[in-house]
N, C-alpha and C positions, 0 to 999 in steps of 0.2 A: 143519391146517397149512397148507394151500394160502392159507389166508386168510391167518395170521401172514406168510407170505414176502411175501404183496403188501402187508402193511403195513410190513415192514421196508423192501421196495424203494421203496415210496413215500416212505418217511423220506428214503431216502438219495439221490431225487430231488432230494426238495424242499432238501434240506442243501445239496447239491452248487450248485443253482440259485441258493439264497439267497446261497449265501459269493461262486457268480461275479458274481451282480449288485451286492452290494455291494461288490465290488474289491479281497476278500482271499483269492479260494478260491486252487486250486492252479493254478501257472502252468505252463505247457510249460516241457522247459530251452530250446528257444528264444526263446521270450517273455523268461525270464529273462535268458538273454546279452544279449539287448537291452537291457533295464533298464541292467543294470549298465554297458554300455559308452556311455550316453548320460551317467550319471553321473558315469561319467571323462572325456569329454569337458567336460562344464563344468566339474569339475575342473582340467584341464589349461587351458582358458581363463581361469580366474582366475588361475592361477599364472601364466601368459604373461603378462596382462595388469598384473600386479602387480611383475614383472619388468622390463615395457616403462616402467612407472611409475617403480620404483628406477633404471633406468637413465638414463631423463630427469634425476630428481634428481640424481643422481651427477654429468651431464651439467651440468647447472646450475651445479651447486656451483663444479665445475672452472673453467668459462669465468669466473664469480662470481672465484674467486681468483686466474685469472690475471689481470684486470683489476684488482684489488685490487693484485698484487704489481706491475704496470707503473705503476699510479698512486704506487704508495709510491715507487717509483723516479725517477720522474717528479719527484714532491714534494722527494726528496732531492736530486737534479739542482738541483731550481730554488733549494733553500735553498743548495746550496753557491755557486752563482753569485749568487745575493743576496750572500751574507758575502763574497764575493769582490770584487762592485761595490763594496761598503760601504769595505772595506781600502783598494781604488783611490781611492775616493772620499778619506778618511780622509787617502792616502798624498797625494794632491794636492793637497788643503787645506794639508796640512804643507809640502808645498814651496813653494806660493806663497807660506805665510807667511814661510817661511825666506827665499824670493827678496826680499818685501817687506821685510822686518827688513834684509838684505844691503843693499837700495837704501837705505832710509833712514839706515843706517849711513854709507854713501857720502854721501850728500846727495842732497835732491832739490828741484828748480826749481819755486820756485811765485811766481803773483802776487797780489799782499797788496793787500788793499781797506780794510784797518784802518789809519784816520787818528789820531793821537792825540800830542798833543805831550808828555806827561807819559812814554809810553813812548818818547819818538824816534821813530816809525813814521807815514811819508809816506804819502800815499794814493799808491795806481799805481805802487807798485816792487816789484822782483822780488827776492828772498830763496830762500835753500838752506837746507831744513827738514834738522837731521840728531838722529838718534838715539845716545844715549852710553850703550852698554848698563850697562858696569861702575859709571858715575856715576847712572843710569838720570834720565837728563834730554834734551829735546829744546833746542835749540839752532836760532838764526837767524843765518844768515851771508849779507855781502853780495855775496861770492866764493865762488867753489868751491874745495873744496882742505882739507886737513887741519890747513896751516899759516892758515887763514883765521882772524882775530879776529871772536866770536862777537859779535853785537848785543844778544844777550835769551839768555836760559836759562829753560827750564819743565821744572821736576820734574814728575814721569809721574804723582807721586802727588797734584798738583794738579789732573789733568785728568779730569774727569768722564765724558766721552765724545766719541766725533766722529759728525759726522753729515752725509748728503750734502744739496745743496741750498743754496738760502739762507733758511732759516726761522728760523733763529738768526745771521741776517747782521744787524748792528748798525752797520758802517762804521765801526769806533773809538769810539763813542758807550759811554760806562758808564753804567753803572745809578744812578749818582746825577745824571748830566748826562742821562737818558732820563726820569726823573721830573719833571724842571725843564722841557724842552724844548716847545718852542712845538707846537703842533697843524701848523703851517703848515711846521715844520721838520721834524715827523715824517713828514706827506706827501710834502716833496719826497725825506724819503731814503728812503722806501718806493718814491717811482719811480725812482730810483735803481737801488736793489737788484730791481725787477720789471724793468729791462733784462738785467740778469744772465742768462746761460744757467743754469739753475740743475744742468741733469746734467755742468756742470762743473765745480761749486763743493762747497766743503766747508770747514765750521766744526771747529775743536777749541773745546769748550767747557771752560773751565774750573769747579771747583767753589767754593761761596762758603766764606768763615770756618764759615756754620752750618751746612753739609752737611760740613766737614771737622770740626767737633767732633761732630757725631753719628755718623760714622765710626770716631773713636776712642772715643766709647762704647760701639757696638755692637761693635767687638773688643776692646776691655777684658770686654763680659758675655760673647763666644763663647768666649776663654780661659777662665774662670770656669766657664762652664757645660760646656766639654772637659773642664775638670778633675772634674766631676761627675759625667760620663757615664763618662769610663774607671774614675772611681774604683766606678760602680755596677757596672760591667761585669766589673771586676776586670782590666782594662788597664791599671793603672796601675803594676804592677810591670815588664810587658814593654816598654811606651811608655817616649819620654823623658818625663823631668820637663819640666810647663808651668811657663811661668815667670809668674809671678803682678804682674810688675810692669807697672803701668796703660798702655796704649798714649801715646806721645810725639805731644801736639797739636800740629803743625806749621804757622803760619800760613801763608797763600798769599805766596809771596815771587817777586824776579823777574816775569816778564810776567805772572804770573797774580795779583800782589801791585798792580797797577795799576788796578784796579778793571773791567777787562775783561771783558765777558760771554765772550769767546773768541774766538782768530787765526781772522780770515776771509780763505780762501783759493782761488785758482782755480789751473786749470789753465792753462798757456800756451796761446798759440794754435798751437805748433809740438809741442805736447804734451811730455809728461814721462817715458812710457815706461807708465806703467799710468793708469787710470780714476780717476774721483772715487772710485767705490764701492771700489775695490779698495787704494786707500792709506786709506780710512776705515777699511776690515777689520784693515787691518796694523796701524795705530794703536791701535785696541778692541783687537785679540788683544795686544799687546803690555800694555795696560794690564791686560787679563786675567790674564795670566802675572806680573805682579808682582803682582797680589794674591794670586795661588795662592802664590806663591812666598816673599812677606812676612808673610802670615798663613794658615799651614796649617791655620792650627784652622778656617776656616771651610769649606775643605774637605772635613775631618772633620765636621763638623756635617751639611754635604750629605749624607755618605754613611749618616752616623748617620739622617737623617731618610728617605733612600730604603728604607733596613733598615727603618727601623719602621714604614713604610707598608705597604711588604709581610709583615710581620708582622703588622698589624692585617688586612689583605685576608686571610691566610691564618686567622686567627684566625675571623674572620666566617667565611668557609667553612665552617668546621671545627663553630663554634657552630651555624650552620645547618643540618647534617647529625647532629650528636651531642648537639646541647644547651649550653650556656654550660658552662666550666671551673668549679672552684671555687677562686678567687682570694680570698687573704685582703684584707681592707677597707683594711688599711695599706699591703701593695705593691701595691695597685690606685690606690693614692690617691698614691703617691710614682711610679709610674710615669706616672698621667696630667700630673703636675706636669712633671715631666722631659719628657716628649714637649709640654707648652705651652710650655717655654721654649724648647726647640727650636724650634719653629714661630715665633715670635715674632723669634728673632734672625736677622737678614738674612745671607746666606751668598756675596753678591757686590754691587760696588759698581760695576760696570763696567754701567750702565744706557744701551741707546741710545734716542736719542727722535729719531727721523726725521718 
């Protein structure tokens, strides 16, 4: 019996030591409490770190949103100011255009360098240039005042454009005379033109007969194309009927019918209230208003052209994202033909060459 007890005790001791040496033996209550406290402390540290991280992210997000809101408010403010500035500039341009038009209606004093016997114009004489809005003509007068008899008339339809400087100065030499003029005479005339102050000079350039014929053909084409576009887009019923009569070709008459390239003018030494640039802007503005009023089809085609370009840009963007849409070959060909005609048709005749 004693031998058996010793075996049991030895086994128990061996078992306990083995368990303790392996780390899985029975722990005292104090050791177990310390182990649980350490695990709990690690969990609390992890939670605290995560909470700090979340707090920092929330703080950064708040700052980012605040900066974004501030930037958006600044952008909106700048856009509002830009729109206001653009409106102010447009109003100022309109005001200046009206002032120039009023001055041209009253009569503006110019020094004329155009000398031509056929046109009854003598060199180095002063004339008053007036514009008659209801007649759409310019007139030259020797004296100021509404009762002054005009020396010459110039239809605004026969004006190609006005330009600053002496680039288009001919001193009254016609196109035919220029072709026959000797080199010596051309050189002398060029020296005379070069002696003038270009910043104070301007030329009202006249349209040639060939240019007027081309304009009439373009207007006729524009009217026909406008009718096609309105019928294709379903605007024919709501829009006003388009007149199919061809544009009447008016041969150059008055001062434009004398064969002169243009009217060479210079601001007098004492001035006439505006600069040469301003008078050129005023004359070109009158020409543009005349074109827009007399030929609204050109403006309509310009709007159609802009819409077509915008639609093409949108379609290209959508096609890049979603692929090409399914379009019938007939519709595609018809659309291409209309767009091609619109691109070929001019929408303005008032070109400025300086």
